[in-house]
C-alpha positions as MATLAB code, in Angstrom:
seq = 'XXXXXXXXXXXXXXXXXXXXXXXXXXXXXXXXXXXXXXXXXXXXXXXXXXXXXXXXXXXXXXXXXXXXXXXXXXXXXXXXXXXXXXXXXXXXXXXXXXXXXXXXXXXXXXXXXXXXXXXXXXXXXXXXXXXXXXXXXXXXXXXXXXXXXXXXXXXXXXXXXXXXXXXXXXXXXXXXXXXXXXXXXXXXXXXXXXXXXXXXXXXXXXXXXXXXXXXXXXXXXXXXXXXXXXXXXXXXXXXXXXXXXXXXXXXXXXXXXXXXXXXXXXXXXXXXXXXXXXXXXXXXXXXXXXXXXXXXXXXXXXXXXXXXXXXXXXXXXXXXXXXXXXXXXXXXXXXXXXXXXXXXXXXXXXXXXXXXXXXXXXXXXXXXXXXXXXXXXXXXXXXXXXXXXXXXXXXXXXXXXXXXXXXXXXXXXXXXXXXXXXXXXXXXXXXXXXXXXXXXXXXXXXXXXXXXXXXXXXXXXXXXXXXXXXXXXXXXXXXXXXXXXXXXX';
ca = [
     -23.785   -9.005  -53.810;
     -28.514   -7.938  -53.666;
     -27.827   -4.637  -52.776;
     -25.410   -3.770  -55.925;
     -27.449   -5.742  -58.102;
     -30.292   -3.230  -56.629;
     -28.304   -0.524  -57.159;
     -27.429   -1.301  -61.262;
     -31.302   -1.690  -61.277;
     -31.615    1.801  -60.242;
     -29.616    3.479  -62.383;
     -30.667    1.699  -65.130;
     -34.270    3.142  -64.302;
     -33.482    6.590  -63.751;
     -31.211    6.296  -66.835;
     -34.454    5.368  -68.835;
     -36.932    7.784  -67.449;
     -34.317   10.625  -68.171;
     -34.393    9.707  -71.937;
     -37.766    8.749  -72.118;
     -38.378   12.506  -70.617;
     -36.166   14.034  -73.205;
     -37.785   12.089  -76.133;
     -41.280   13.285  -74.846;
     -39.646   17.168  -74.693;
     -38.155   16.781  -78.120;
     -40.838   15.476  -79.931;
     -43.426   18.096  -77.668;
     -45.133   20.578  -80.370;
     -44.673   24.370  -78.992;
     -42.600   27.244  -78.651;
     -41.956   30.139  -76.440;
     -41.323   33.899  -77.551;
     -39.227   36.474  -75.253;
     -39.307   39.868  -75.976;
     -36.615   42.387  -74.398;
     -36.583   45.630  -75.393;
     -37.662   44.693  -78.675;
     -35.482   42.016  -79.567;
     -37.804   38.822  -79.920;
     -35.839   35.339  -79.236;
     -38.206   32.385  -80.257;
     -37.438   28.757  -77.638;
     -38.370   25.092  -77.939;
     -39.841   23.322  -75.212;
     -36.828   21.684  -74.520;
     -35.020   24.863  -74.589;
     -36.863   26.488  -72.218;
     -36.377   23.154  -69.994;
     -32.582   23.699  -70.002;
     -32.446   27.314  -69.943;
     -34.673   26.898  -66.432;
     -32.262   24.200  -65.111;
     -29.226   26.756  -65.962;
     -31.092   29.621  -64.129;
     -31.899   27.723  -61.130;
     -28.227   26.568  -61.085;
     -26.936   30.276  -61.773;
     -29.279   31.346  -58.853;
     -27.793   28.486  -56.477;
     -24.040   29.428  -56.976;
     -24.961   32.989  -56.214;
     -26.397   31.937  -53.147;
     -23.575   29.915  -52.234;
     -20.807   32.492  -53.259;
     -22.355   35.169  -50.731;
     -22.563   32.592  -47.775;
     -18.512   31.918  -48.695;
     -18.423   35.399  -48.436;
     -20.105   36.162  -45.688;
     -18.329   33.278  -43.690;
     -15.092   34.743  -44.314;
     -16.325   37.627  -43.455;
     -16.905   36.446  -39.687;
     -14.000   34.160  -39.966;
     -11.984   37.250  -39.810;
     -13.987   39.049  -37.241;
     -13.359   35.593  -34.812;
     -16.858   34.002  -34.722;
     -17.647   30.529  -35.300;
     -17.810   29.254  -38.865;
     -17.791   26.128  -40.952;
     -13.899   27.106  -41.749;
     -13.044   27.870  -37.974;
     -14.821   24.487  -37.205;
     -12.328   22.882  -39.969;
      -8.969   24.512  -38.396;
     -10.442   23.686  -35.040;
     -10.853   20.182  -36.235;
      -7.687   20.129  -37.898;
      -5.629   21.420  -34.859;
      -7.534   18.903  -32.601;
      -6.329   16.264  -34.341;
      -2.480   17.050  -34.282;
      -3.100   18.021  -30.419;
      -4.503   14.621  -29.485;
      -1.864   13.117  -31.943;
       0.918   14.603  -29.971;
      -0.737   13.797  -26.507;
      -1.514   10.492  -27.408;
       3.067   10.366  -28.603;
       3.554   11.407  -25.384;
       1.864    9.109  -23.675;
       3.753    6.596  -25.466;
       6.861    8.528  -25.031;
       6.155    8.364  -21.068;
       4.987    4.734  -21.617;
       8.761    3.875  -22.281;
      10.588    5.992  -20.402;
      11.660    8.712  -22.299;
      10.677   11.851  -20.344;
      12.225   14.653  -21.988;
      10.462   13.181  -25.608;
       7.278   13.145  -23.403;
       7.489   17.041  -22.360;
       8.312   18.152  -25.962;
       4.930   15.925  -26.703;
       3.086   17.755  -24.175;
       3.790   20.935  -24.999;
       3.312   20.505  -28.526;
      -0.373   19.257  -27.203;
      -1.113   22.191  -24.914;
      -0.141   24.264  -27.812;
      -2.710   23.115  -30.086;
      -5.314   21.615  -27.699;
      -5.258   24.648  -25.026;
      -6.612   21.607  -22.851;
      -3.848   22.289  -19.535;
      -6.284   19.920  -17.733;
      -4.588   16.651  -19.868;
      -1.546   18.278  -20.769;
      -0.101   19.523  -16.948;
      -0.843   16.061  -15.817;
       1.622   14.843  -18.705;
       4.286   17.070  -18.371;
       4.473   16.629  -14.648;
       5.174   12.820  -15.130;
       6.973   13.325  -17.867;
       8.850   16.061  -15.828;
       9.664   13.866  -12.541;
      11.114   10.937  -15.016;
      13.549   13.494  -16.632;
      14.441   14.272  -12.973;
      13.327   18.030  -13.203;
      11.698   18.245  -10.093;
      11.374   21.646  -10.720;
       9.575   22.074  -13.697;
       7.093   18.887  -12.002;
       6.323   20.787   -8.943;
       5.775   24.139  -10.877;
       3.232   22.179  -13.045;
       1.758   20.389  -10.187;
       0.458   23.353   -8.202;
      -1.011   25.039  -12.090;
      -2.818   21.512  -11.560;
      -4.565   23.322   -7.949;
      -5.896   25.984   -9.649;
      -8.444   23.626  -11.340;
     -10.848   21.720   -8.913;
     -10.865   18.991  -11.122;
      -7.228   18.080  -11.053;
      -6.573   19.656   -7.307;
      -6.578   16.487   -6.314;
      -4.169   15.418   -8.447;
      -1.947   18.393   -7.673;
      -2.043   18.007   -4.221;
      -1.155   14.168   -4.230;
       1.855   15.032   -6.801;
       3.615   17.869   -4.483;
       2.353   15.020   -1.395;
       5.113   12.430   -3.110;
       7.715   14.712   -3.974;
       7.429   15.959   -0.348;
       7.920   12.355    0.423;
      10.599   11.754   -1.657;
      12.535   14.966   -0.008;
      11.583   13.728    3.768;
       9.518   15.623    4.378;
       7.022   13.940    6.895;
       5.238   16.765    8.167;
       4.282   18.830    5.110;
       3.762   15.355    3.341;
       0.771   14.700    5.994;
      -0.463   17.644    5.777;
      -1.012   17.242    2.403;
      -1.912   13.418    2.629;
      -4.787   15.318    4.532;
      -5.940   17.883    2.535;
      -5.765   14.890   -0.682;
      -7.676   12.455    1.475;
     -10.968   15.359    2.348;
     -10.677   15.992   -1.578;
     -11.020   12.127   -2.388;
     -11.724   10.320    0.966;
     -12.668    6.746   -1.148;
      -9.167    6.794   -3.047;
      -7.565    3.895   -1.380;
      -3.735    4.926   -1.742;
      -4.226    7.760    0.112;
      -5.936    5.928    3.038;
      -3.423    3.856    2.919;
      -0.581    6.431    2.557;
      -2.089    9.074    5.211;
      -2.781    5.777    7.481;
       1.340    5.838    6.963;
       1.801    8.874    7.766;
      -0.267    9.108   11.370;
       1.255    5.912   12.217;
       4.944    7.263   11.325;
       4.015   10.657   13.203;
       2.729    8.770   16.291;
      -0.575   10.391   15.829;
      -2.742    6.595   16.913;
      -6.111    9.033   17.032;
      -6.383   10.215   14.025;
      -4.892    6.791   12.151;
      -8.055    4.927   13.715;
      -9.640    7.728   12.434;
      -8.527    6.706    9.133;
      -8.877    3.120    9.183;
     -12.644    3.941   10.249;
     -13.061    5.634    7.167;
     -11.652    2.971    4.684;
     -14.050    0.427    6.753;
     -17.226    2.617    5.780;
     -16.037    3.282    2.535;
     -15.754   -0.851    2.109;
     -11.953   -0.943    1.496;
     -11.248   -3.362    4.230;
     -12.702   -6.041    5.432;
     -14.148   -6.259    8.951;
     -11.565   -8.717   10.286;
      -8.286   -6.770    9.231;
      -9.822   -3.279   10.304;
     -10.305   -5.376   14.226;
      -6.815   -5.944   14.274;
      -5.196   -3.505   12.654;
      -6.917   -0.982   15.098;
      -6.037   -2.941   17.834;
      -2.634   -2.846   16.782;
      -3.243    1.460   16.824;
      -4.810    1.165   19.933;
      -1.880   -0.686   21.591;
       0.749    1.725   20.287;
      -2.265    4.506   21.813;
      -1.649    3.093   25.169;
       2.216    3.096   24.831;
       1.679    6.459   23.849;
      -0.724    7.035   26.908;
       1.643    5.273   29.396;
       4.796    6.967   28.273;
       2.452   10.687   29.216;
       1.867    9.849   32.859;
      -1.519    8.743   31.570;
      -1.421    5.055   33.073;
      -5.172    4.799   33.380;
      -5.755    5.702   30.138;
      -2.713    3.842   28.766;
      -4.405    0.152   30.889;
      -8.111    1.095   29.310;
      -6.319    1.220   25.567;
      -4.349   -2.072   26.264;
      -7.103   -4.143   27.397;
      -9.537   -2.625   24.585;
      -6.865   -3.375   22.357;
      -6.293   -7.140   23.523;
     -10.281   -7.376   23.098;
     -10.225   -6.491   19.582;
      -7.538   -8.548   19.000;
      -6.528  -11.505   21.172;
      -4.133  -12.952   19.408;
      -2.264   -9.850   18.276;
       1.251  -10.937   21.363;
       2.075   -7.318   22.638;
      -1.345   -6.287   23.330;
      -2.023   -9.288   25.554;
       0.896   -8.419   27.535;
       0.228   -5.303   28.123;
      -3.527   -6.336   28.592;
      -1.869   -8.760   31.735;
      -0.154   -6.290   33.304;
      -2.978   -4.075   32.996;
      -5.202   -6.485   34.809;
      -2.426   -7.347   37.216;
      -2.122   -3.759   38.446;
      -5.625   -3.535   38.670;
      -5.191   -6.105   41.015;
      -6.717   -8.958   38.482;
      -4.442  -12.141   38.751;
      -7.784  -13.682   37.178;
      -8.166  -11.496   34.438;
      -4.552  -11.259   33.363;
      -4.476  -15.503   33.203;
      -7.029  -15.651   30.968;
      -5.524  -13.004   28.581;
      -2.779  -15.271   28.763;
      -4.382  -18.105   28.253;
      -6.273  -17.295   25.202;
      -3.140  -15.581   23.376;
      -0.819  -18.530   24.108;
      -3.934  -21.182   22.621;
      -3.374  -19.346   19.243;
       0.210  -18.950   18.834;
       2.591  -19.879   22.073;
       5.503  -17.003   22.699;
       8.178  -15.886   24.747;
       6.426  -12.980   25.280;
       3.442  -14.279   26.776;
       5.274  -16.696   29.173;
       7.158  -13.826   31.060;
       3.773  -12.087   31.316;
       2.793  -15.052   32.744;
       5.517  -15.525   35.458;
       5.098  -11.643   36.310;
       1.483  -12.324   37.252;
       2.540  -14.544   40.899;
       6.300  -13.144   40.592;
       7.169  -14.691   44.133;
       5.929  -17.939   43.939;
       8.639  -21.134   44.471;
       9.981  -23.165   41.667;
       7.352  -26.035   42.701;
       4.549  -23.567   42.407;
       5.706  -21.812   39.446;
       5.700  -25.440   37.536;
       2.216  -26.263   38.833;
       0.584  -22.739   37.597;
       2.429  -22.753   34.094;
       0.397  -26.460   33.475;
      -2.413  -24.084   32.215;
       0.289  -23.180   29.015;
       2.223  -26.327   28.723;
      -1.070  -28.706   28.051;
      -2.730  -26.326   25.823;
       0.604  -26.921   22.723;
       2.188  -30.352   24.621;
       4.102  -31.027   21.000;
       5.491  -26.956   20.371;
       9.232  -26.170   20.682;
       8.103  -22.852   22.932;
       6.731  -25.653   25.318;
       9.474  -27.798   25.641;
      12.140  -25.114   26.368;
       9.785  -23.478   28.952;
       9.130  -26.720   30.360;
      13.014  -26.870   30.234;
      13.800  -23.889   31.714;
      11.332  -24.099   34.478;
      12.816  -27.392   35.350;
      16.108  -25.824   35.512;
      14.837  -23.179   37.985;
      13.525  -26.097   40.268;
      17.016  -27.501   39.574;
      15.452  -30.765   38.571;
      18.352  -31.139   35.300;
      17.244  -34.814   34.335;
      13.595  -33.590   33.517;
      15.120  -30.393   31.800;
      16.431  -32.804   29.457;
      14.002  -34.591   28.658;
      12.062  -31.807   27.606;
      14.760  -29.897   25.369;
      15.722  -33.233   23.845;
      12.105  -33.268   22.532;
      13.159  -30.360   20.071;
      14.359  -31.110   16.296;
      18.421  -31.217   16.792;
      18.441  -30.670   13.163;
      16.457  -27.120   13.809;
      18.660  -25.801   16.811;
      18.200  -22.903   17.867;
      20.240  -20.403   20.231;
      18.327  -20.660   22.968;
      17.687  -24.015   23.098;
      21.155  -24.635   22.675;
      21.821  -22.110   25.464;
      19.609  -24.234   27.833;
      21.299  -27.377   27.076;
      24.233  -25.601   28.003;
      22.584  -24.579   31.556;
      21.393  -28.481   31.698;
      25.129  -29.670   31.422;
      26.345  -27.117   33.740;
      23.660  -28.432   36.211;
      24.290  -32.241   36.299;
      28.211  -31.280   36.419;
      29.569  -32.063   33.371;
      32.871  -30.896   31.992;
      33.668  -27.382   31.245;
      34.933  -28.516   27.620;
      31.224  -29.834   27.110;
      29.368  -26.337   28.205;
      31.958  -24.509   26.232;
      30.643  -26.407   23.117;
      26.925  -26.319   23.569;
      28.197  -22.312   23.681;
      30.491  -22.564   20.859;
      27.204  -24.098   18.997;
      24.872  -21.366   19.880;
      26.716  -18.529   19.007;
      26.820  -20.037   15.206;
      22.715  -20.947   15.379;
      20.037  -19.371   13.881;
      18.448  -17.162   16.766;
      15.167  -18.913   16.197;
      11.866  -17.090   15.246;
      11.730  -13.515   15.151;
       9.960  -10.557   14.648;
      10.507  -10.519   10.606;
       8.595   -7.510    8.150;
       6.443  -10.038    5.651;
       6.960   -7.275    3.138;
      10.878   -6.560    3.190;
      11.743   -9.294    5.232;
      13.395   -7.044    7.417;
      14.647   -8.586   11.223;
      13.161   -6.417   14.266;
      15.047   -6.757   18.108;
      10.973   -6.255   19.304;
       7.558   -5.987   17.961;
       6.510   -2.321   16.492;
       3.647   -1.368   14.232;
       5.832    0.289   11.219;
       8.290   -1.758   10.035;
      11.734    0.486   10.223;
      13.019   -0.485    7.121;
       9.579   -0.157    4.489;
       7.472    1.983    6.806;
       4.775   -0.641    5.952;
       2.145   -1.153    8.810;
       0.978   -4.241   11.102;
       3.751   -6.297    8.234;
       5.460   -7.366   11.545;
       5.329  -11.779   11.904;
       6.580  -14.067   14.882;
       8.499  -16.633   12.634;
      11.967  -18.008   11.287;
      13.584  -15.728    9.026;
      14.459  -17.057    5.033;
      18.045  -19.040    4.593;
      20.481  -16.300    4.430;
      19.024  -13.784    6.044;
      19.606  -15.275    9.963;
      20.942  -13.252   11.833;
      24.204  -14.665   13.744;
      24.173  -12.749   17.122;
      27.749  -12.334   18.760;
      27.172  -13.698   21.608;
      24.244  -16.409   23.173;
      21.149  -15.018   25.098;
      20.887  -15.287   28.590;
      17.915  -17.873   29.568;
      14.301  -16.206   29.692;
      13.440  -14.008   32.864;
      11.124  -16.618   33.650;
      14.089  -18.280   35.420;
      15.967  -15.282   36.562;
      12.817  -14.345   38.793;
      12.069  -17.252   40.661;
      14.481  -17.389   43.978;
      14.876  -21.627   44.438;
      16.367  -20.911   47.911;
      17.496  -17.065   49.787;
      20.659  -16.500   48.537;
      20.856  -15.781   44.640;
      24.366  -15.756   42.674;
      25.527  -15.421   39.511;
      28.580  -16.629   38.186;
      29.997  -16.656   34.761;
      29.735  -20.055   32.716;
      31.750  -19.271   29.481;
      33.405  -16.389   27.355;
      33.245  -17.146   23.770;
      35.350  -14.342   21.502;
      33.749  -13.312   18.090;
      35.630  -11.199   15.973;
      37.249   -8.893   18.501;
      34.840   -8.342   20.933;
      33.797  -11.247   24.080;
      30.324  -12.086   24.882;
      30.061  -13.436   28.457;
      26.686  -14.184   29.662;
      25.832  -15.006   33.267;
      22.968  -17.520   34.970;
      21.528  -18.430   38.106;
      24.157  -20.548   40.722;
      21.486  -23.311   41.050;
      21.840  -23.545   37.322;
      25.836  -24.014   37.538;
];
């Protein structure tokens, strides 16, 4: 409002000043005579002022016309001029409009339209760093793998877009199942951008799939140094890699190096069950039963596991049943109310032929959530106490259709694994396996029931060890036969 008032007042002042000046010029006396070739012309003051104004305006127009003519000559010659800049701005406007429309089409899932817009954008912009990327992604969306790969290869020619090109080709090789080439490309992309989180994870996964444990540990260390991985997670995953490296050393016959790698893995992650089992065996082989006991006890204190019990049993393979029960008290007292503890006590007492004590242990389990293992143990107790075959068969029939209990399950895809592995065989997730019960609807129904753990089978309660059949269960068209020691029968 105020600004509008000021502009009005300024306009009035200018008009007033111009009017006052015109009146003064009209009232001013005098004239001027111009003689050109004998022709004289008289001009008043006001006419002289108007003539000067017209002359100045004409001269200004002539100069502008000459400038325009010069600009036209430069434009035709290819030099940068205002005219060329005008056309360039117009081309850029059209190019960026096409680029924007192409990105919208890409986001909408219209691959062919996005490719057409990318070609139009390239025509106006001539900036391949932008348009080639859009073309490659649009071609992938449209299913044109050949165009996508050719475009990614064009991106390799520029240092600014080389990483994008390598990454794009790598993803195509992964889709084709060419893991070897994908690994080489991932290494190249990692060298270009070592802080790129996705590339770090991809390289780590590929190295693990190819059993390049040393390289995977180096990549994991790089993630730690760049701040992309918390230190506690790094130690856990480094332990997984060290354990896998140890297994490879054992397979190659490097027993001493494998033992040291297994012990290192256990030190980094004492709660990693496979590492604890392997480290305990390494200590036993080196003649240090006390160190092996300490390793198993520490892992069991975190979470009881049947593999830990089997490894603890292997520390003293020749002890009798009574001595074994006494030694296992080191474990059973840590988690007295854990289901694994109850089943362990039941198995130990079955081996000692103390069936009433075994029954007291197994009946402490939650009967509403029985597993094939606990039901099989119950069948063994019934057989040991002399129950009728129909009773034993009833327990075994229940074991056939019962849940298998905790298993190694991938946290990412819920795939169930029979044994622990560093990589999920289904989704290739790294360090995603956890020992837990599968979700309802994904429980694997076994075609037979499991034998009692190795703990029982290793015990020599007497000089004569016999095995007899205790049940035959027909599932589908197969017959599952399970045997247990004679003393249990």
